[in-house]
C-alpha positions in Angstrom: 68.7 79.0 84.9 67.5 81.0 81.9 67.0 84.7 82.5 65.1 85.5 79.3 61.6 85.4 80.8 62.5 87.8 83.6 64.1 90.3 81.2 61.0 90.4 79.1 58.4 91.1 81.8 58.3 94.0 84.2 57.1 93.1 87.7 57.5 89.4 87.3 58.8 87.8 90.5 59.8 84.3 91.4 61.5 82.8 94.4 63.9 80.0 93.5 65.2 77.5 96.0 68.9 77.2 95.3 71.1 74.4 96.8 74.8 74.1 96.5 76.1 70.5 96.2 79.6 71.1 94.9 82.9 71.7 96.6 84.0 75.2 97.0 87.1 76.4 95.1 90.1 77.2 97.2 89.9 80.7 98.7 93.4 82.2 99.3 95.0 78.8 99.1 92.6 77.4 101.8 90.5 74.3 101.4 86.9 74.8 102.6 84.9 71.8 103.8 81.1 72.5 103.8 79.7 71.0 107.0 76.0 71.8 106.5 74.1 71.8 103.2 74.0 75.2 101.7 70.6 76.5 100.6 69.1 79.9 99.9 66.0 81.4 98.4 66.9 83.6 95.5 64.2 86.2 94.7 64.3 87.2 91.0 62.4 90.3 90.0 61.9 91.9 86.6 62.5 95.6 87.5 61.8 96.9 84.0 62.0 95.5 80.5 65.6 94.5 80.0 66.6 94.6 83.7 66.3 92.2 86.6 67.2 92.1 90.3 68.4 89.0 92.1 68.4 89.0 95.9 69.0 86.4 98.6 71.0 85.7 101.7 72.2 82.6 103.6 75.0 81.3 105.8 77.8 79.0 104.8 78.7 76.5 107.6 82.2 75.2 106.9 85.4 74.0 108.4 88.8 75.5 107.6 92.2 75.6 109.2 93.4 78.4 111.5 95.8 80.8 109.8 98.2 80.6 112.8 98.1 77.1 114.3 96.5 75.1 111.4 93.9 73.5 113.7 90.4 73.0 112.3 87.9 75.9 112.9 84.1 75.6 112.4 83.0 78.8 110.8 79.7 80.5 109.8 80.0 82.9 106.9 76.9 85.0 106.2 76.6 86.2 102.7 74.2 88.3 100.6 73.4 88.3 96.9 72.0 91.6 95.5 72.7 91.9 91.8 71.2 93.9 89.0 71.5 92.4 85.5 70.7 94.4 82.4 70.3 92.8 79.0 73.1 95.2 77.9 75.4 93.5 80.4 74.7 90.1 78.9 75.1 91.1 75.3 78.1 93.4 75.7 79.7 92.8 79.2 82.2 95.5 80.2 85.1 95.2 82.7 82.9 96.6 85.5 80.3 93.8 85.2 81.0 91.4 88.0 78.9 88.4 86.9 80.6 87.7 83.6 81.8 84.3 84.9 78.3 83.4 86.0 76.6 84.0 82.7 76.8 82.1 79.4 74.5 84.0 77.1 71.2 84.2 79.0 72.0 81.1 81.1 72.9 81.9 84.8 75.0 79.4 86.7 73.5 79.5 90.2 76.5 77.5 91.6 79.0 80.0 90.2 76.8 82.9 91.6 76.9 81.3 95.1 80.7 80.7 94.9 81.2 84.4 93.9 79.1 85.6 96.8 80.9 83.4 99.3 84.3 84.3 98.1 83.4 88.0 98.5 82.1 87.5 102.1 84.8 85.1 103.3 87.0 86.5 106.0 90.6 87.4 105.0 92.0 85.8 108.2 90.6 82.9 110.2 91.7 82.3 113.7 90.7 79.5 116.1 90.6 82.1 118.9 91.6 85.7 119.2 94.8 85.0 121.2 96.0 82.0 119.0 99.8 81.5 119.6 100.4 79.7 116.3 103.0 77.0 115.8 106.6 76.8 116.7 108.9 77.9 113.9 111.4 75.2 114.8 109.5 72.0 115.5 105.9 72.9 114.4 104.2 72.2 117.7 100.9 73.9 118.3 101.8 76.5 120.9 98.2 76.7 122.2 98.7 73.2 123.6 101.9 74.2 125.5 105.4 75.4 125.1 107.8 73.1 123.2 111.0 74.5 124.7 112.7 75.2 121.4 115.1 78.1 121.1 113.1 80.5 118.9 115.6 83.5 119.1 115.9 85.1 115.8 118.6 87.7 115.6 117.8 91.1 114.1 119.3 91.1 110.5 120.1 94.8 110.9 122.5 93.9 113.6 124.3 91.2 111.6 127.3 93.4 110.8 127.8 94.2 114.5 127.5 90.5 115.3 130.2 89.7 112.7 132.4 92.4 114.3 132.1 90.8 117.8 132.7 87.4 116.3 136.0 88.6 114.7 137.1 90.3 117.9 136.4 87.2 120.0 138.2 85.0 117.4 141.4 87.1 117.7 141.5 86.5 121.5 
């Protein structure tokens, strides 16, 4: 989408229906499967000559794996886009300008804009349920489905020296 016409006219507004048909990049090493088509209405407003405002919000419906037990979780991630772009940012982007990867000259990549908004809104931790027990460290069984019976005792490494001392005493007997 070319931003030139919006940067040249104050008060010009347009609503643009944006759909996302790609696959999302991995977020924190996690693959995200989109389960419902993603669409939003992006409102573009020429605030003044040389500055525009883009606004819109939507919800991403996706499936990801639980961080503890790795089972699939259907997730809804609401996100909002509210960005001001000045012509100065396009011509001479500085390190504070967040949309550098979305712009190539005056051309805006709406797909990249959506990806950035989603990555910002995506939760840091995804759990299938609040009390998820995770997986067994020994055999990998999902502990939400039942106990596996593995010995999961892990000795405190700070006590290793004392354990070695007891082992040496018992060896001498």
